C-alpha positions as CSV (number, residue, x, y, z in Angstrom):
1,M,190.5,41.7,121.7
2,I,192.0,44.4,119.4
3,Q,188.8,44.7,117.5
4,I,186.9,45.4,120.8
5,T,189.4,48.1,121.6
6,K,189.1,49.7,118.2
7,N,185.3,49.6,118.4
8,K,185.3,51.2,121.8
9,I,187.7,54.0,120.6
10,L,185.5,54.6,117.6
11,Y,182.4,54.6,119.8
12,S,184.0,57.2,122.1
13,V,185.0,59.4,119.2
14,V,181.5,59.3,117.7
15,S,180.0,60.0,121.1
16,C,182.2,63.0,121.6
17,L,181.2,64.4,118.1
18,F,177.5,63.7,118.8
19,L,177.9,65.6,122.1
20,L,179.5,68.6,120.5
21,I,176.7,68.7,117.9
22,S,174.0,68.2,120.5
23,C,175.3,70.9,122.8
24,S,175.9,73.4,120.1
25,E,172.4,72.9,118.7
26,D,170.6,73.3,122.0
27,D,171.3,76.9,123.1
28,N,168.4,76.9,125.6
29,V,170.2,74.6,128.0
30,K,172.6,76.4,130.3
31,N,175.8,74.5,131.2
32,P,174.8,71.3,129.3
33,I,175.8,67.9,130.4
34,A,175.2,65.0,128.1
35,I,174.0,61.9,129.9
36,N,173.7,58.6,127.9
37,I,171.9,55.7,129.7
38,N,171.9,52.5,127.7
39,G,172.1,54.4,124.4
40,T,169.5,57.0,125.2
41,Q,171.0,60.5,125.4
42,K,169.5,63.4,127.3
43,I,171.0,66.9,127.8
44,F,170.8,68.0,131.5
45,S,171.6,71.4,132.8
46,A,174.3,71.8,135.5
47,E,173.1,73.6,138.6
48,V,175.9,73.2,141.0
49,F,179.6,72.5,140.6
50,S,181.4,72.5,143.9
51,P,185.1,71.6,144.3
52,H,186.0,70.1,147.7
53,M,188.2,67.6,149.5
54,N,186.5,64.3,149.7
55,Q,186.6,61.6,152.5
56,Y,189.6,60.0,150.9
57,G,191.7,63.2,150.9
58,I,191.3,63.7,147.2
59,F,190.2,67.0,145.7
60,D,187.0,66.4,143.7
61,T,183.9,68.1,142.5
62,A,180.3,67.6,143.4
63,I,178.0,68.1,140.4
64,V,174.2,68.4,140.4
65,A,172.4,68.5,137.0
66,R,168.7,68.5,136.2
67,N,166.7,67.6,133.1
68,P,165.3,70.9,131.8
69,D,162.3,69.0,130.3
70,N,161.5,67.1,133.6
71,S,162.5,68.9,136.8
72,N,162.0,65.6,138.7
73,E,164.9,63.9,136.9
74,L,168.3,64.8,138.2
75,V,171.8,63.4,138.6
76,Q,174.2,64.1,141.3
77,F,177.8,62.8,141.3
78,S,181.3,63.6,142.5
79,A,184.5,62.7,140.7
80,P,188.2,63.3,141.6
81,L,189.8,66.2,139.8
82,G,193.0,65.7,137.8
83,Q,192.9,61.9,138.1
84,E,192.2,59.6,135.2
85,G,191.7,55.9,135.2
86,E,189.5,53.0,136.0
87,N,188.1,52.0,139.4
88,I,188.2,55.6,140.7
89,I,185.8,55.8,143.6
90,T,182.9,57.9,142.5
91,E,179.6,58.7,144.3
92,F,176.6,58.8,141.9
93,L,172.9,59.4,142.3
94,Y,170.2,59.2,139.6
95,K,166.7,60.2,140.5
96,Q,163.6,60.2,138.3
97,N,160.3,61.1,140.0
98,E,160.4,58.7,143.0
99,L,162.9,56.3,141.5
100,T,166.4,56.7,143.0
101,C,169.5,54.9,142.0
102,Y,172.9,54.9,143.8
103,A,176.1,53.7,142.3
104,G,179.5,53.4,144.1
105,Q,182.7,52.7,142.3
106,D,184.3,51.1,139.3
107,F,183.6,54.2,137.1
108,Q,186.0,55.3,134.4
109,T,186.6,58.9,135.1
110,N,188.5,61.9,133.8
111,V,187.6,65.3,135.2
112,E,189.6,68.6,134.8
113,M,188.9,71.9,136.5
114,H,190.1,75.3,135.3
115,N,189.9,78.4,137.6
116,N,187.3,76.8,140.0
117,L,184.4,77.5,137.6
118,K,185.2,75.6,134.4
119,F,184.9,71.9,134.4
120,K,185.5,69.3,131.6
121,G,185.4,65.6,131.8
122,S,183.6,62.3,131.6
123,L,182.4,59.4,133.7
124,E,181.4,56.0,132.5
125,G,180.2,53.0,134.4
126,I,177.3,50.7,135.3
127,I,174.4,51.7,137.5
128,V,171.4,49.7,138.6
129,I,168.0,51.3,138.0
130,D,164.8,49.5,139.1
131,G,166.7,46.2,139.5
132,S,168.4,46.2,136.1
133,Q,172.0,47.2,135.2
134,K,172.4,50.0,132.8
135,H,175.5,51.5,131.2
136,I,175.8,55.2,131.8
137,E,178.1,57.7,130.2
138,I,178.3,61.4,131.2
139,R,180.3,64.1,129.3
140,F,180.5,67.7,130.1
141,D,182.4,70.9,129.3
142,V,180.7,73.7,131.3
143,D,181.5,77.2,132.5
144,M,179.7,78.2,135.7
145,E,180.8,81.9,135.4
């Protein structure tokens, strides 16, 4: 059990370092969001960040990001601000061409907002795409100013 925890921590550290390198190398993508689905990473561009009060009375943010290489591929999700932990209710949509995926809850989330336009955080969980479960991890540090 301890070995699994150490491996997960090491994986998270390596993922964060890879994200920093990827985002710094790709200057053409405005407001990059790293999206990793079953080990395949893509850099999406955030188009909308909108803080609002959700249906559960929790202040959260709605995020829409599009793949700059394929305008038909997008993600849309919301996550509570300032709350960290497992099983946070998160709305999530993944769309690629005509394929749409919805996921509900049981996401590991950590999202921070600074001055209504700067967002930093991560989401991690399982989604179902075309009938098969896939692990998804999203990391972002964007400034919409």
